[in-house]
Structures are given as C-alpha cells and as structure tokens.
C-alpha positions in Angstrom: 37.1 45.7 20.4 36.0 44.9 16.9 33.5 42.0 16.9 34.5 38.9 14.8 32.6 37.7 11.7 31.6 34.5 13.6 30.1 36.6 16.4 28.1 38.7 14.0 26.8 35.6 12.1 25.9 33.9 15.4 24.1 37.1 16.6 22.1 37.4 13.4 21.2 33.7 13.5 19.9 33.9 17.0 17.9 37.0 16.1 16.4 35.1 13.2 15.5 32.2 15.4 13.9 34.5 17.9 11.9 36.3 15.2 10.8 33.0 13.7 9.5 31.8 17.1 7.7 35.1 17.7 6.1 34.9 14.2 4.9 31.3 14.8 3.5 32.4 18.1 1.6 35.2 16.4 0.2 32.7 13.8 -1.2 30.4 16.5 -2.3 33.1 18.9 -3.6 36.1 16.8 -4.4 39.3 18.6 -8.1 39.3 19.4 -10.3 42.1 18.2 -10.9 44.8 20.9 -14.5 45.0 22.0 -15.2 48.5 20.8 -13.5 48.0 17.4 -15.1 47.2 14.1 -15.1 43.4 14.5 -16.3 40.6 12.3 -17.7 37.7 14.3 -18.0 34.0 13.4 -21.4 32.8 12.1 -20.7 29.5 13.9 -21.1 31.3 17.3 -24.8 31.4 16.6 -24.9 27.5 16.6 -26.7 27.3 13.2 -28.1 24.1 11.7 -25.7 23.2 8.8 -25.3 20.5 6.2 -22.2 19.3 4.4 -22.1 18.3 0.8 -19.4 16.7 -1.3 -19.6 16.8 -5.1 -17.4 15.5 -7.9 -17.2 17.2 -11.2 -15.2 17.5 -14.4 -15.4 21.3 -13.9 -12.9 23.2 -11.8 -15.5 25.6 -10.6 -19.0 24.7 -9.3 -21.9 27.0 -9.8 -24.8 24.6 -9.9 -25.6 20.9 -9.6 -26.0 20.6 -13.4 -22.5 19.4 -14.1 -21.8 17.8 -10.8 -22.5 14.5 -9.0 -23.5 14.5 -5.4 -21.2 12.0 -3.5 -22.1 12.7 0.1 -24.8 14.7 1.9 -24.6 15.1 5.7 -27.8 16.7 6.9 -26.9 17.0 10.6 -23.4 18.4 10.3 -21.7 19.3 13.5 -18.4 21.2 12.8 -16.9 20.0 16.2 -17.2 16.3 15.4 -14.6 14.0 13.7 -16.1 12.0 10.8 -14.5 9.4 8.5 -16.4 7.8 5.6 -15.3 5.7 2.6 -16.9 5.7 -0.8 -16.4 4.0 -4.2 -16.4 6.9 -6.7 -17.5 6.1 -10.3 -15.0 7.7 -12.7 -16.2 9.5 -15.9 -14.8 8.2 -19.2 -12.9 11.5 -19.6 -11.1 10.9 -16.3 -10.2 7.3 -17.2 -8.8 8.6 -20.5 -6.0 10.5 -18.7 -8.3 13.3 -17.6 -9.0 15.2 -14.4 -11.7 15.0 -11.7 -12.4 17.7 -9.2 -14.0 17.6 -5.7 -16.1 20.4 -4.3 -17.0 20.6 -0.6 -19.9 22.8 0.5 -21.2 23.9 3.9 -24.6 25.6 3.9 -27.7 26.1 5.9 -29.7 22.9 6.4 -32.6 22.7 4.0 -31.6 25.8 1.9 -30.1 26.1 -1.5 -26.4 24.9 -1.5 -25.6 27.8 -3.9 -27.1 30.6 -1.9 -25.4 33.5 0.0 -25.0 31.4 3.1 -22.8 28.8 1.4 -19.1 28.4 1.6 -17.2 26.3 -1.1 -13.8 24.7 -1.3 -12.5 22.9 -4.3 -9.6 20.7 -5.2 -8.4 18.1 -7.6 -9.0 14.4 -6.9 -6.5 13.4 -9.5 -2.9 14.3 -10.2 -0.4 13.5 -13.0 2.6 11.4 -12.2 4.9 8.9 -13.9 3.7 5.4 -13.1 6.0 2.9 -11.4 7.3 0.1 -13.5 5.5 -3.2 -12.8 6.8 -6.7 -13.2 4.8 -9.3 -15.2 4.7 -13.1 -15.2 7.2 -14.4 -17.7 5.4 -17.8 -17.8 2.2 -16.2 -18.9 1.0 -15.8 -22.4 1.9 -12.9 -24.7 -1.4 -11.2 -24.2 -1.1 -11.3 -20.4 2.5 -9.9 -20.5 1.4 -7.2 -22.9 -1.6 -6.2 -20.7 0.6 -6.0 -17.5 3.3 -3.9 -19.2 3.0 -0.1 -18.9 4.8 2.7 -20.5 7.2 4.2 -18.0 8.2 7.8 -18.4 4.9 9.2 -19.6 2.7 11.0 -17.0 -0.7 9.4 -16.4 -3.7 10.2 -14.3 -3.4 9.0 -10.7 -6.2 8.9 -8.1 -5.9 10.6 -4.7 -7.6 8.1 -2.4 -7.6 10.3 0.7 -9.5 13.6 1.2 -9.3 15.7 4.3 -11.9 18.5 4.9 -11.6 21.0 7.8 -13.7 23.8 9.3 -12.1 26.3 11.6 -14.1 26.0 14.9 -12.3 28.6 17.1 -14.7 31.3 18.3 -12.6 34.3 17.4 -13.5 37.7 16.1 -11.2 39.5 13.6 -10.7 43.2 13.2 -12.2 44.1 9.8 -9.1 46.2 9.1 -6.6 43.6 10.4 -7.8 40.3 9.0 -4.7 38.0 8.4 -3.9 37.8 4.7 -4.1 34.0 4.5 -7.5 34.0 6.2 -8.8 36.8 4.0 -8.4 34.6 0.9 -10.9 32.1 2.1 -13.2 34.3 4.2 -16.7 34.8 3.1 -19.2 37.2 4.7 -22.8 36.3 5.4 -25.7 38.6 4.6 -25.9 39.7 8.3 -22.2 40.7 8.4 -20.7 37.7 10.2 -18.0 35.6 8.5 -19.2 32.1 7.3 -17.4 28.9 8.4 -13.8 28.8 7.2 -13.8 25.7 5.0 -10.5 24.2 3.9 -9.4 21.1 1.9 -6.1 20.0 3.3 -3.6 20.0 0.4 -0.8 18.7 2.7 -2.7 15.5 3.1 -2.3 14.6 -0.6 0.8 12.3 -0.5 2.4 10.5 -3.4 2.4 7.2 -1.4 -1.4 7.3 -1.4 -2.1 7.8 -5.1 -3.4 5.0 -7.4 -2.9 4.7 -11.2 -6.1 5.3 -13.3 -6.5 3.6 -16.6 -9.3 2.7 -19.0 -10.5 -0.2 -16.8 -10.7 1.8 -13.6 -14.4 2.4 -13.4 -14.5 2.9 -9.7 -11.9 4.1 -7.2 -11.9 4.2 -3.4 -12.1 7.5 -1.6 -11.8 8.0 2.2 -13.1 11.4 3.4 -11.9 12.6 6.8 -13.4 15.6 8.4 -12.2 17.2 11.6 -12.2 20.7 13.0 -9.0 22.8 12.8 -7.7 25.6 15.0 -7.1 29.0 13.6 -3.3 28.6 14.2 -3.0 25.3 12.3 -5.2 26.6 9.5 -3.0 29.7 9.0 0.1 27.5 9.2 -1.3 25.1 6.6 -2.2 28.0 4.3 1.3 29.4 4.6 2.8 26.1 3.8 0.5 25.6 0.8 1.7 29.0 -0.6 5.3 27.8 0.0 4.7 24.6 -1.9 3.3 26.6 -4.9 6.4 28.8 -4.8 8.7 25.7 -4.8 6.8 24.3 -7.8 7.2 27.7 -9.6 11.0 27.4 -9.0 11.2 24.0 -10.6 10.7 21.6 -7.7 8.7 18.5 -8.6 5.8 17.0 -6.8 8.2 14.4 -5.5 10.5 17.0 -3.9 7.6 18.9 -2.2 6.0 15.6 -1.1 9.0 15.1 1.3 8.4 18.5 2.8 4.7 17.8 3.2 5.5 14.7 5.1 7.6 16.7 7.6 4.6 18.8 8.6 1.7 16.4 7.9 3.1 13.3 9.6 4.9 14.8 12.6 3.6 16.1 15.9 3.8 19.9 16.0 5.8 20.2 19.2 8.2 17.5 18.1 8.5 19.4 14.8 9.3 22.7 16.6 12.0 20.9 18.6 13.4 19.4 15.4 13.4 22.9 13.8 15.4 24.4 16.6 17.9 21.5 16.6 18.2 21.6 12.8 18.7 25.4 12.9 21.6 25.1 15.3 23.0 22.2 13.3 22.8 24.5 10.2 24.7 27.2 12.1 27.5 24.9 13.2 27.7 23.5 9.7 28.0 27.0 8.3 30.7 27.9 10.8 32.7 24.8 10.1 32.3 25.5 6.4 33.5 29.0 6.9 36.6 27.9 8.8 37.3 25.2 6.2 37.2 27.7 3.4 39.3 30.2 5.4 41.9 27.6 6.1 42.3 26.4 2.5 42.1 29.9 1.1 45.2 31.0 3.1 47.0 27.7 2.6 50.0 28.0 0.3 51.9 24.8 1.2 50.9 21.1 1.6 53.5 20.4 4.3 52.0 18.0 6.8 48.9 17.4 4.6 48.0 14.4 2.5 47.4 15.3 -1.1 46.2 11.8 -1.9 43.5 12.1 0.8 42.3 15.4 -0.7 42.2 13.9 -4.2 40.3 10.7 -3.2 37.8 12.7 -1.1 37.0 14.8 -4.1 36.6 11.8 -6.3 34.4 9.9 -3.9 32.2 13.0 -3.3 31.9 13.5 -7.1 30.8 9.8 -7.5 28.2 10.2 -4.7 26.9 13.3 -6.4 26.6 11.4 -9.8 24.8 8.6 -8.1 22.3 10.9 -6.4 21.7 12.6 -9.7 21.2 9.3 -11.5 18.7 8.2 -8.9 16.8 11.5 -9.4 17.2 12.3 -5.7 15.3 15.2 -4.2 16.8 18.6 -4.9 16.8 19.2 -1.2 19.6 16.6 -1.0 21.1 17.0 -4.5 21.9 20.7 -4.2 24.0 20.5 -1.0 25.8 17.5 -2.4 26.6 19.5 -5.5 27.9 22.4 -3.5 30.1 20.0 -1.4 31.5 18.5 -4.6 32.5 21.9 -6.0 34.2 22.7 -2.7 36.2 19.5 -2.7 37.3 20.1 -6.3 38.4 23.6 -5.3 40.5 22.0 -2.5 42.3 19.8 -5.1 43.3 22.9 -7.1 44.7 24.4 -3.9 46.5 21.2 -2.8 48.2 20.6 -6.2 48.6 24.4 -7.0 46.7 24.1 -10.2 46.7 27.2 -12.4 44.7 27.8 -15.5 46.4 29.7 -18.3 44.3 30.9 -21.2 45.7 31.1 -24.7 42.9 32.9 -26.4 40.0 30.3 -26.0 42.3 27.4 -25.2 42.9 26.6 -21.5 46.2 25.2 -20.3 46.5 23.6 -16.8 49.8 24.1 -15.0 50.9 22.6 -11.6 52.9 24.8 -9.2 56.4 24.0 -7.9 56.9 21.6 -5.0 59.2 22.4 -2.2 61.6 20.0 -0.5 59.5 19.7 2.6 56.4 19.0 0.5 58.3 16.2 -1.2 59.1 14.8 2.2 55.5 14.9 3.2 54.5 13.2 0.0 57.1 10.5 0.6 55.7 9.9 4.1 52.2 9.8 2.6 53.1 7.2 0.1 54.5 4.9 2.8 51.1 4.8 4.6 
C-alpha cells in the first residue's frame, strides 16, 4: 500500500518535533565530561573572592579605565545572589547629540587589576536608534511651548535602554576541551591555571522597545536599573542561540520592532508554559498546512461552480485584500503581514478559478477572458442572487 502525501507530511512533522525536543534537552542537560578525559573545569568551583564592575564608555571596546567611567563597583560579589540597583547615569554631550553609549561589565579577582588575565568582560550598547513616537502638545500654550513639544517623527533618534540584566553561569559543570558547545566557546575565557573563568553575559533579550526612553539635548541624566542574577548553563545556551537568531532576522530585513515581539515570547514567558505553547502551536501549524493543502487540491481540480457561491468567493478575496492593505499601512510585524499576504494571493487565485479567468497575451499586452458558463452554473448563480 502506497503511503499518502498527508501521512508522509505528518510523519516528517512528528520526526521534526521529536528532534527539536531532543535538541532542547541536549541544550539544557549537556553531556558531562568523563572523569579521565581532558576536561576544563570552572574557576568558580574554587570559591574565589571576586568583584563586579560596571563601566560606561563612548568606546565599543574597553582596554583601560582611561576612556571609561566607573558606574558601579561591588567588592564582595557573590555570583549566586540576586542583586538589583538603580543609578542615574550622566550622559556625555556626544550621546545627547544623537550618539551612542556603551556599557561594560567586568568580573575580576578582588583587589587586583580589572584588566588582568583573571578578568572576564562583556559589553553592550545602552542606547539604540528608533523612530520617536509622536507627542501631543497644548494648543492653548504659546508658540514657543508648542514648538518645544513638537518632535520630528520619521527620523531615527537615540533612545535610552533603562534596564540592564547581567548574568553569570553558576552551574558547576566541566566541559570536554574537544567538545565545548559552540555558543559557550564564543564567550569562554581560560584562566592562567587552565580553568575557565566565570561565563559573563549581558542579556540582550531583556532589551525591549517598551522600556526605551528618548534622548535629546536636555537629557543630562537617565535612569538605569541593573539586575544581576545567576543563570543556568541551559538557559545561557538557549539565550545565546536566540541572540544569534535575532541577528539573522535583522540581516534578512526584519526590524527591531519585529524581533521585539519574538523577544517578548521568550523573555516574558515561563519556560514550561513556553514549551507547551510551542507544542500546541506546532500541531496547529500542521493542521493549518493540511487544511491549506486540501483547499488547494479541491480548487485545483474544480472545473465547475455548480453548488458554489461565486459572490462569496469574490467578497472573501476583497475583504482579505483590504485587511492585508490595512496591516501593511499600520506597519504590522512581518510575522503577521507575510501570512496575510500569502492568504490574499490564494484567495485571488480562487477567484480566477471560480470565474474561469484566462490571461491571453498579445505580445506584451495582456487580455483577460472569462470562460463559458453552463446551464447548471447559471441556476446556481440564480439561487445565489436570491439569498
């Protein structure tokens, strides 16, 4: 018995879901290094005395304190504790003039140079460029007040990220030197004695559009809330994977607004609930695909409109097209706009099938021609017009 196309697609889908679950399990529970292998152990297992430093700088890279400003120094840093602290950051004139400001987090030995061989560094931007939202102004006020409250909408300006999340991986896990996960290898630094230093990470998924503030010439100080908490090796690997995915989406043309919605899915949702949502959404996608396949198969083999309403097909295509134009005018996320566009194309294709539209080309000039209507189709149209 030859298997059907639906059976093959369902089998491939279930295999994909199973492979995805196994991959996620491997991310959160990596294979430990065998005792007699060439393992690299965590420096944190020695319970060293550490300090945490946070700098701000106009430079993307930090090599000394010369061009940086110390924002926070925590002498008795315990990587297993949760810490939250709020600061008022003084902005340089270059940043206020539509410039950029960077943040640098360092973990080093207490009392030693923060730029020595025992130091790990993570850097990120504290500012981003976005189009400011239009603001209303008081019509009863004077001309100067109205002018001062009016902003140019459409030009990107510097915005301040008011939340910063810093993490250190606190799992006591040894890696095989020949089998270090790729995403961990990018941020892994080795100490002079051969252990790997604390894995320091600035959470990029925590930067949300809803938390940014507009920076202008009068913004001399901006608030910054720094959250520190330890992170597991599984969550760290997942977050690094997602960060690479966000960068790939940006390279494909997705805007910060589009990827911000994806960030919210992972950053604001419980992981177990997210896994359940993924499974439900995956099966929903499967059922949508099967329904789509059956719909296409039905209309592709349909040569007559007997018993079908041509008006319903036409009005459905028009309404779908209007919804697509509305979504495009509202600059809706591509995650919503692309499926809506595909659905519009399908509905228009149905119209050509329903009215038997043929396109005849006379050189470069197209001519549209409607097919002949049978007597039974005319009876169906008559019944349809009476409804």
